[in-house]
C-alpha positions, 0 to 999 in steps of 0.5 A: 867465719865472716859472712856478708848479707845484702838485705832488703825489708821483712825477707831479708830479716827473717832470713837473718834470724835464721842464719844467726841460729845457723851460725851462730859464732859468725861474724855477720855484716848485712849491708841494707837496702836504703831505696826506700828512706822516705821524710814524713812529717819532717821525719826520716824513716829507713823502713829496711834498716829499722825492720832489721833492726827491730827483727834482729834487737827482738822489738819487732811486730809479731805479725806484721813483721813490720814496725813496732811490737806493742805499738800505739797510734795516739800521733797518727790520730792526732795527725788526722784531727788536725787534717795533716798528710799524708795519711797513707804512712801510719807512723805508730808512737814508737816507732816516731822515737827513732826517726825522731832521733835519726832525724835530729842526728841526720840534721846535727850533720852525722851521716846515715852509716853514724845514725844508724850504728848509735841506734843499733848500739840500744838494738843489739842486733848481733849483727854489723848493719851498715846502709848501702851508702849515706847519699840519696839513693831512693827507688822510685815506680813509674806508672801509666794510667789513667792520671798519665805517666807519673814517677813515685816514691817506692812508699806511695806506690806499694803502701798508698797505691797498693803496688799496681801495673810498673812501666820503669823502676828509677834508682835516684841518685843511685849511680852516683853514690857512693856504697858507705863506711864499710861496705865494700870492705865487708864484701872485701873481707868475706868468707860468704856473701848472700843474697837472702829471698829478698826482693830482687829488683827494689831490695836486692836491685837497689842494693846493686844499683849504689856506685853502679856510675862509677869505674869500679862499678860501686856494689856491684862491682865490688861483689863480682870481683870478690873470691867468696862465693856469692849464693842467693835463694829464689823468693820466686817459688813457681811463678809468685813471689813468696810475699809483696810485689816482686812479680809487678817490678820484675815485669817492670824491668822485662823479666818474666816471675820465675826461680831462672828468670831471677837467677839471670836477671842477677847474673852469672858475674854476680852469682855462683850460688842460686838455690831454689824451691825443691818444687822448682827443681826443674829449673836447676838446669836452666840455671846452670846453663848460664853457669850459675851453679843450682841446687833445690833445696825447701824455701820456706821460711815457716819458722824459725828452725826451717829459716836455720835449715836453708842457711845451713844449706846455703853455707855448707853450698857454699864451702862446695862452691870455695873447695 
């Protein structure tokens, strides 16, 4: 079985852990979000790609679920002594090694897709990890407060400012960006496409925005044409995100924070099936009114077995939709 997954950071990585348990013989391709990518201290940091790579490769910090395990911060302390910022985004020493290798390869002319493949040769994540694009496609957030109206990089919005109310989400460069090597092919060849319970705007939405301005509609266009069923899992339970700031960014794009509203936002042209938490069973009928098949199941990734059970249900649901 060929499974293609659109993944952001922590939520996508945790779901992938369960998916590999649920379908150990499957060929899994992950299309990773690059909207969070940022340059800090001259180093190119790809937070979501690294979170997937470290998680599946056994190097993730077990409590944080981001950054490296058994990390030290000597370089960060030295930078602070020099008074060099930014001081709101702390890079660990082992993590810096990854960013050094990536930055050196990028500066030598290798595209991000080739760099990611080289990094994964060390980590052996058990999936093929493809950046959504090799081009610049950054997520910025428009704010309006006492400092006026301004746009900030998503990392500054999330890490430094702790996700205040947002006015607009802008995918800078995404319209013109080309899907990365292998991305469209992985969608076309898939037996099933899964959208994990990742942030629907700044993770899944940022991936879907890549190539949107092209005649074929880029990644989203490919997903609307794919023969395989596309099944998503809701990141919203009740009227709140399981984690993160999905409610803030959903409000910025004019979408209510609810499982059915997120399904409608992603669209019946994209989704064939949508899974909601069993406590949200009342939303099933609303989703199906949009032309999207829907089921209510246990949807909390409390441990690996619970996550694997979610993945098994998603795959079974996809098989039912394909029949």
